[in-house]
C-alpha positions as CSV (number, residue, x, y, z in Angstrom):
1,M,0.0,0.0,0.0
2,H,1.3,3.4,-1.0
3,T,1.1,5.9,1.9
4,D,2.7,9.0,0.4
5,S,0.4,12.1,0.5
6,P,-0.1,13.9,-2.8
7,T,1.6,17.3,-3.0
8,L,-0.9,20.0,-2.3
9,T,-0.8,23.0,-4.7
10,A,-3.0,26.0,-4.6
11,P,-5.2,26.3,-7.6
12,A,-4.3,29.1,-10.0
13,S,-5.9,32.3,-8.8
14,A,-8.3,34.2,-11.0
15,G,-6.9,37.5,-12.1
16,L,-8.6,40.5,-13.6
17,D,-8.9,40.9,-17.3
18,W,-8.3,44.4,-18.7
19,S,-11.3,45.3,-20.8
20,P,-13.1,48.4,-22.1
21,A,-15.4,48.0,-19.1
22,L,-12.5,49.1,-16.8
23,S,-11.8,52.2,-18.9
24,V,-12.7,55.6,-17.2
25,G,-12.3,57.7,-20.4
26,D,-9.0,59.3,-19.6
27,S,-6.1,57.8,-21.6
28,R,-3.4,58.5,-18.9
29,M,-5.5,57.2,-16.1
30,D,-6.6,54.2,-18.2
31,H,-2.9,53.4,-19.0
32,T,-2.0,53.5,-15.3
33,H,-4.9,51.3,-14.5
34,E,-4.0,48.8,-17.2
35,E,-0.4,48.7,-15.7
36,F,-2.0,48.0,-12.3
37,V,-4.1,45.1,-13.7
38,T,-1.1,43.7,-15.5
39,M,1.1,43.7,-12.4
40,L,-1.7,42.2,-10.3
41,N,-2.1,39.4,-12.8
42,R,1.6,38.8,-12.8
43,L,1.6,38.5,-9.0
44,L,-1.2,35.9,-9.2
45,A,0.7,33.9,-11.9
46,I,4.0,33.3,-10.1
47,P,4.8,30.9,-7.3
48,Q,4.1,32.4,-3.9
49,D,7.7,31.9,-2.8
50,Q,8.8,34.3,-5.6
51,Q,6.2,37.0,-5.2
52,L,7.9,39.4,-2.8
53,P,10.2,41.3,-5.3
54,L,7.3,41.8,-7.7
55,Y,4.9,42.7,-4.9
56,R,7.4,45.5,-3.8
57,E,7.3,46.8,-7.4
58,F,3.5,46.6,-7.4
59,L,3.3,48.5,-4.1
60,A,5.6,51.2,-5.5
61,H,3.5,51.4,-8.7
62,T,0.3,51.7,-6.6
63,V,1.9,54.4,-4.4
64,E,2.7,56.5,-7.6
65,H,-0.7,55.6,-9.2
66,F,-2.6,56.9,-6.2
67,A,-0.3,60.0,-5.8
68,Q,-0.9,60.8,-9.4
69,E,-4.7,60.8,-9.0
70,E,-4.4,62.8,-5.7
71,R,-2.2,65.4,-7.5
72,W,-4.9,65.8,-10.1
73,M,-7.5,66.1,-7.4
74,L,-5.7,68.8,-5.5
75,A,-5.0,70.7,-8.7
76,T,-8.7,70.7,-9.6
77,G,-10.3,71.8,-6.3
78,F,-10.5,68.7,-4.1
79,S,-9.6,69.2,-0.4
80,A,-6.6,67.2,0.7
81,D,-8.7,65.1,3.0
82,N,-11.3,64.0,0.4
83,C,-12.8,60.5,0.7
84,H,-11.2,59.3,-2.5
85,A,-7.7,60.0,-1.1
86,S,-8.8,58.5,2.2
87,H,-9.8,55.3,0.4
88,H,-6.3,55.3,-1.3
89,A,-4.7,55.7,2.1
90,T,-6.6,52.7,3.5
91,I,-5.6,50.5,0.5
92,L,-1.9,51.5,0.8
93,E,-1.9,50.9,4.6
94,T,-3.2,47.4,4.0
95,M,-0.8,46.7,1.1
96,S,2.2,47.9,3.3
97,A,1.1,45.6,6.2
98,V,1.3,42.6,3.9
99,I,5.1,42.6,3.6
100,P,6.0,41.8,7.3
101,H,3.2,39.1,7.4
102,Y,4.7,37.5,4.3
103,Q,8.2,37.6,5.8
104,N,6.9,36.2,9.1
105,D,5.7,32.9,7.5
106,D,2.4,33.8,5.8
107,P,3.4,32.9,2.2
108,E,-0.2,33.1,1.0
109,I,-0.9,36.7,2.1
110,I,0.2,38.3,-1.1
111,T,-2.0,36.0,-3.2
112,R,-5.0,36.7,-0.8
113,L,-4.5,40.4,-1.1
114,A,-4.1,40.3,-4.9
115,E,-7.3,38.3,-5.1
116,A,-9.0,40.9,-2.9
117,L,-7.7,43.8,-5.1
118,A,-8.9,42.0,-8.2
119,E,-12.4,42.1,-6.6
120,W,-12.1,45.7,-5.3
121,F,-10.6,47.4,-8.3
122,P,-13.5,47.3,-10.9
123,Q,-15.8,49.0,-8.4
124,H,-13.3,51.6,-7.5
125,A,-12.5,52.4,-11.1
126,A,-16.2,52.5,-12.1
127,S,-17.2,54.8,-9.2
128,M,-14.4,57.0,-7.8
129,D,-12.0,57.0,-10.7
130,A,-14.7,57.3,-13.4
131,G,-16.1,60.2,-11.4
132,L,-12.7,61.8,-11.1
133,A,-12.1,61.4,-14.9
134,Q,-15.4,63.1,-15.5
135,H,-14.6,65.9,-13.1
136,L,-11.2,66.4,-14.8
137,K,-12.8,66.7,-18.2
138,A,-15.4,69.1,-16.9
139,V,-12.9,71.5,-15.6
140,G,-10.6,71.2,-18.6
141,F,-7.7,69.4,-16.8
142,D,-5.2,67.7,-19.1
143,T,-3.7,64.7,-17.4
144,T,-0.8,64.5,-19.8
145,T,0.5,68.0,-19.1
146,E,-1.2,68.2,-15.7
147,T,-2.5,71.7,-16.6
148,V,-6.0,73.2,-16.6
149,A,-7.1,75.2,-19.7
150,D,-8.9,77.9,-17.6
151,P,-7.6,78.2,-14.0
152,S,-10.7,80.3,-13.1
153,E,-12.7,77.1,-13.4
154,I,-11.0,75.8,-10.2
155,R,-12.1,76.6,-6.7
156,P,-9.3,75.4,-4.4
157,A,-10.3,72.9,-1.7
158,S,-14.0,73.1,-2.5
159,I,-14.6,69.4,-3.0
160,S,-14.5,66.9,-0.1
161,G,-16.2,64.0,-1.8
162,C,-14.6,61.3,-3.9
163,G,-15.3,62.5,-7.4
164,S,-18.2,60.2,-7.9
165,V,-21.9,60.0,-7.0
166,S,-21.1,58.1,-3.8
167,C,-18.1,57.4,-1.6
168,S,-18.6,53.7,-1.5
């Protein structure tokens, strides 16, 4: 009788396909979002024991991704403590907390977070980011040059919301 146990391997995790449904209508924001999705899928495709270097790159990309959007928000009348930026801060805090857990013998935590981000991102893009893209267009803000056509259209720190209909 053969008593060896089979080797257990985790099933391949579902990623997130980039599609026109994720587009928010701003080419620079869409490009950044597509990079985010690509890196997220790469994380889910590699063995867990090799994820940390790519995860660090993904975290750095996400820090810049969120900083870019927050720069645009501030330049177009959002207050610094708006709910969209607060949402970003919560995500980054969670992402940063993953590294010590991974290093302290929780090799599945990066995969679990990546799966959660794959669920979270479409709703965030469709609500907060699409709303932000619409706002940027309405005030004539060019995300490529990071300039506004008519500065008189901007009322500094007048928006505390998230750039969408709701802050969910």
